[in-house]
C-alpha positions as CSV (number, residue, x, y, z in Angstrom):
1,M,12.9,14.1,9.9
2,G,14.8,15.7,12.7
3,L,18.1,14.9,14.4
4,F,16.4,14.0,17.8
5,K,13.6,11.6,17.4
6,S,11.3,10.0,19.9
7,A,11.3,6.2,20.4
8,Y,8.0,6.1,18.6
9,E,9.4,7.9,15.6
10,K,12.3,5.5,15.5
11,E,9.9,2.6,15.7
12,L,7.9,4.0,12.7
13,D,11.2,4.6,10.8
14,S,12.3,1.0,11.4
15,V,9.1,-0.3,9.8
16,I,9.5,2.2,6.9
17,K,13.1,1.0,6.4
18,K,11.9,-2.6,6.2
19,L,9.2,-1.6,3.7
20,Q,11.7,0.3,1.5
21,M,14.0,-2.7,1.6
22,N,11.3,-5.1,0.5
23,L,10.1,-2.7,-2.2
24,S,13.6,-2.4,-3.6
25,N,14.0,-6.2,-3.6
26,N,10.6,-6.7,-5.3
27,Y,9.3,-8.7,-2.3
28,K,5.7,-7.8,-2.9
29,D,4.0,-9.8,-0.2
30,A,6.5,-8.7,2.4
31,A,6.1,-5.1,1.4
32,Q,2.4,-5.3,1.7
33,E,2.7,-6.8,5.2
34,N,5.2,-4.0,6.2
35,F,2.7,-1.4,5.0
36,K,-0.1,-2.9,7.1
37,E,2.3,-3.0,10.1
38,L,3.1,0.7,9.5
39,Q,-0.5,1.7,9.3
40,T,-1.4,-0.3,12.4
41,L,1.5,1.1,14.4
42,F,0.8,4.7,13.3
43,E,-2.9,4.4,14.2
44,R,-2.1,3.0,17.6
45,L,0.4,5.8,18.3
46,V,-2.1,8.5,17.2
47,T,-4.9,7.1,19.3
48,E,-2.5,6.9,22.3
49,G,-1.4,10.5,21.7
50,K,2.3,9.6,21.4
51,L,3.0,11.7,18.3
52,K,3.2,15.5,18.0
53,E,1.0,17.2,15.3
54,K,3.9,18.1,13.1
55,V,5.3,14.6,13.2
56,K,1.9,13.1,12.7
57,A,1.4,15.1,9.5
58,Q,4.8,14.0,8.2
59,Y,4.0,10.3,8.7
60,E,0.5,10.7,7.3
61,K,2.1,12.1,4.1
62,T,4.6,9.2,4.0
63,I,1.9,6.6,4.5
64,S,-0.4,8.1,1.8
65,E,2.6,8.1,-0.6
66,Y,3.3,4.4,0.1
67,A,-0.5,3.6,-0.2
68,E,-0.3,5.0,-3.7
69,K,2.9,3.1,-4.6
70,L,1.5,-0.2,-3.3
71,K,-1.9,-0.1,-5.2
72,G,-2.0,-3.3,-7.2
73,Y,1.5,-4.2,-6.0
74,A,1.1,-7.9,-5.3
75,H,2.0,-11.2,-6.9
76,K,-1.6,-12.2,-7.3
77,D,-2.1,-9.2,-9.6
78,Q,0.8,-10.1,-11.8
79,K,0.0,-11.7,-15.2
80,P,2.0,-14.8,-16.1
81,Y,4.5,-14.2,-18.9
82,W,3.2,-17.0,-21.1
83,T,-0.3,-15.5,-21.6
């Protein structure tokens, strides 16, 4: 990501930062919520035409990487230790 970012890119980066923090702290539900927030924000910015093509491609890649990381990443999918 570049040195000079638009306000929209900073907004996306802020959500990504929260997502990374929740992932590192193993807050599964919060991380899932942040990911949904990231997807919604990205889709809105794309439909409004606020992102340049190059920036759009970078965030699409980032979102797809997080989608892969977060597959099955929830407390409900976790097996209890006593079984």
